[in-house]
N, C-alpha and C positions, 0 to 999 in steps of 0.2 A: 538420474531423472530424465524424463523425456516429455515432449509436448505432442499431444494427439489432436488432430482436427477431424471433424465429422461433417459429412454432407447432410444438412438438416432436412433435405427432401427425402432421403432414404435411410438416414441414421447409420450409414456405412462409413467406416473409417476411410478418410480421403488422404490423410498425410500423417506421417510420424516423423518428428524431428528429434534427433539426438545431437548433443553438442559436446562430444568428448574432448574437444580442444579446450573447453573452458570448464568442464566438470560441473554441469548444472547440479548444484549441491542442495538437494531437497528443494527443488523449484516449487515453492509453496503457493504462489499466486501469480496469475498472468493478467495482462491488460493490453489494450491496443491504443494506438494514437487515433486522432479523429479522422485521418485520411486512410486508415487501414493499411499503412505501409509496414508498421513495426509490430512486433510482439515484445512486450517487456516481461521478463521473468526474473523474479528475485531468487537469490540463492540463500535460503534461510539459515543454513549452517555455515555461512561464510560472511563476507562483508561486501558482496558484489551484486549488481543487477546486470543481467545480460540483455542486450538488444539484438533481436533476430529479425531478418527479413521475413515478413508474413507469408510470402509466396514460396520462397525456396528453403526457408529454415536456416539460411546462412547466418553465422554469427557476425554481426556488424561491429559490436564493441562489448566490452566487459568493463563496467564502471564501478569504482569503489564508492559506496554510498554510506558505509557505517556498519556496525556489528548487528548481525541477525536481522536483515531486512525482511519483514514478514509479508507485506502486501504492497500493491502499487495501484494507484488510480491517477487519472489526469484531471487537471482543472479545466472544466469546459470552456472557460472564458479565454484561456491562452494556451492550452495543451501542455502546460508544465506538468511534470510528474510529481506526485506526493507519495513519499515512502516512509512508513514508520520504521525506526530502528528498534526492534524489540529488545536488543541487548545494549543499545546506546541511549535509550531513554530520551528520544527526540524524534521529530519527523524532519525529513529533508525534502527540499524542493529542487528539482532538476529542470534544466531548460528543455524546450520541445525537442523530441528525438533522443533525449537522455544522454547528452554528451558530458555534462558536469553538474555537480552540486552548486546551486547558486544561493541558497538560503538554508538555515537550520533553525529549528524551533524546539526548545526543551519542553518536555512533558511534565516537568516538576521543577520547582525552584531549587536553587543550590542548597544542599544540606538535607533536602527531603529524601525519603526512601525512593529507590528506583521505581518507576512507573510500569515499565515493560509494555509500551503501546503496541497494539496488535492490529486487528482487522478494522481499519478506519473507514470513513465515508467522507466524500467531498460534496458540498452543496451544488445545486444546479448552476449557480452563477460563479462558482469557484472561490467564493469569499470565505466560507466556513469549512473547517475540517473538524471531525469528531473522532477521537481515538478512545477505544476502551483500554483502560490501563489494568492489565491482568494481575499486577502485583498489588493493586489497591482496590478499593471498592468505589472507585471514581472513574469518571471520564474526563478527558481534556477537550475543551471546546475552544478552537482557535478562530479568531477573526484575522485572516491573513492580510487584510487591507490595512490594519492598524499598525502592527500586529499586537494582539493581546490574547490572553488565555484565562478561562475560568474553569473550575473543577468541581462540578456538582457530584453528589453521591449517586451511585449507580446500583450496586448490589454485589454479591459475592462472586468474585473472579469474572469480571466482565471480559468477554472475548471477541465480540463482533458488533459492529454498528451499521446502521443504515439511516436514511433521511428521507422525508417526504419530498415529492417533486418540487413543492413550493419553498422548501428549505425552512419551514416553520416548526417542524418537529423532528427529533432524532430518536431512534430506538436502539437500545443496547441489550444484547442477550447476556445474562449472568449465569455462568455455568454451575456454580456451587449452590446457589439458592433457587435455581430453576425459575427465574423471573425474567421479564423484559422490562 
């Protein structure tokens, strides 16, 4: 995998980052910190998330976050990272800058079928996280301040979520029944 940057004024490629020293293993989703210093890249066919310098592409660290980390977003209120472990049936929270896992939240209760959380969304205030659970017809909605989780029905094979700017509604796309 590689990371490509474009100049949005010209739509010309401005940078191309390769990280052969860490083997970006299906770098599935990228995100940046609030100050624009880092690029966070999950390695979906691995158990690691790679932190790169946004200007140079230098690998700063490779952090073990759990099996099949699919996507990454930050909590706007504190810049902590939230990463679903598609293969680990949980989301993990890392400190700002992505140095270490500080919390873990299961996407299903013990004994329930694996959820396989995927393309999540974090609310504007960093309080709520919604994960589409692609192995279920449900989503997990977390209140990270408590922490608690509820699991309403969604649709066939939910794969991606988003949320309104005010955090009052969340939308999940359901691949197999073509609904939102």
